[in-house]
C-alpha positions, -999 to 999 in steps of 0.1 A, spaced: 0 0 0 12 34 -9 4 56 21 4 89 2 -17 75 -27 -41 60 -1 -46 95 15 -55 110 -18 -77 81 -27 -95 83 7 -101 120 3 -115 117 -32 -135 86 -24 -153 103 5 -162 132 -19 -173 108 -45 -195 90 -19 -211 123 -9 -219 129 -46 -229 93 -52 -204 91 -81 -180 65 -69 -180 44 -100 -182 73 -124 -151 88 -108 -131 56 -112 -142 52 -148 -131 88 -156 -98 84 -137 -90 51 -155 -97 67 -188 -72 95 -180 -45 70 -169 -51 50 -201 -49 80 -223 -16 94 -209 12 86 -232 49 91 -223 51 126 -239 19 138 -221 32 125 -188 66 142 -194 47 175 -200 29 172 -167 59 163 -146 83 187 -163 96 212 -137 101 239 -163 64 241 -172 44 263 -148 16 248 -127 -8 272 -142 0 260 -178 -6 224 -166 -38 234 -150 -51 251 -181 -45 220 -201 -65 200 -175 -92 226 -173 -98 226 -211 -96 188 -215 -115 174 -185 -152 179 -176 -156 159 -144 -152 184 -116 -139 159 -90 -113 145 -114 -103 180 -125 -99 192 -88 -79 161 -79 -56 167 -108 -52 203 -98 -42 192 -63 -17 167 -76 -2 193 -99 1 218 -70 18 191 -48 39 176 -76 24 142 -71 13 133 -107 35 102 -104 8 88 -81 -19 85 -107 -19 47 -110 -13 42 -73 -43 64 -65 -65 44 -89 -54 11 -72 -61 25 -37 -94 39 -48 -105 6 -63 -97 -11 -30 -118 14 -12 -147 9 -36 -144 -29 -34 -145 -27 4 -176 -5 3 -193 -29 -20 -181 -60 -1 -161 -73 -30 -129 -92 -25 -106 -92 -55 -85 -124 -56 -56 -130 -80 -54 -167 -88 -21 -179 -103 -22 -212 -121 -3 -230 -149 -33 -230 -172 -65 -209 -173 -91 -221 -148 -123 -235 -162 -156 -218 -154 -165 -247 -130 -132 -242 -111 -137 -204 -109 -173 -209 -97 -162 -235 -70 -134 -212 -59 -158 -182 -57 -183 -202 -36 -156 -214 -12 -141 -180 -7 -175 -162 -5 -184 -185 24 -151 -180 41 -150 -142 37 -187 -133 36 -181 -111 5 -186 -112 -32 -155 -126 -49 -139 -113 -81 -114 -137 -95 -85 -125 -117 -68 -156 -132 -32 -151 -142 -11 -178 -158 23 -186 -144 44 -210 -165 66 -217 -135 38 -234 -116 39 -272 -120 4 -278 -107 -20 -263 -82 -29 -226 -76 -17 -197 -56 -41 -171 -43 -33 -135 -35 -57 -110 -18 -55 -82 7 -18 -88 14 -23 -126 20 -8 -154 -1 -23 -189 0 1 -211 -19 -14 -245 -28 10 -252 -56 31 -284 -61 61 -261 -63 56 -251 -26 50 -287 -16 82 -298 -33 101 -269 -16 87 -279 18 97 -315 12 132 -305 1 136 -284 33 123 -312 55 147 -337 39 177 -314 45 171 -315 83 
């Protein structure tokens, strides 16, 4: 967790909640991040370009007031490097509010729909939340799966079992 990004995300999330625009803000914020190419980002972080010039560009190109105001604050505080981290922290806050647990599942091959459904049901019972599975393939995994969520790692791979066996045999 990036503490500074979390503080910005928390502030803008509370404002978005007051306006009942939590999802709309995230959608706009994500569009901005996706649209920034290397040259545009260089423009916004260049110390030789005045803050007012940067703000004028934002003012003329963005309509969403909350997004615009957050960008103004980031420009003033020279924190535009936190755009993606703020999006990540904001998404976590939104998921918590909506009782959604995002779980990254690492496996050798893509999980089948039945495997995903079974995993969702098991995790939903355990965590009392809606589960969102993000399946990522890892060619280093021999068999099994590894789960990652909220800072926890549950490693049920054959790789880990073999490492455990190797460690045990060395004793």
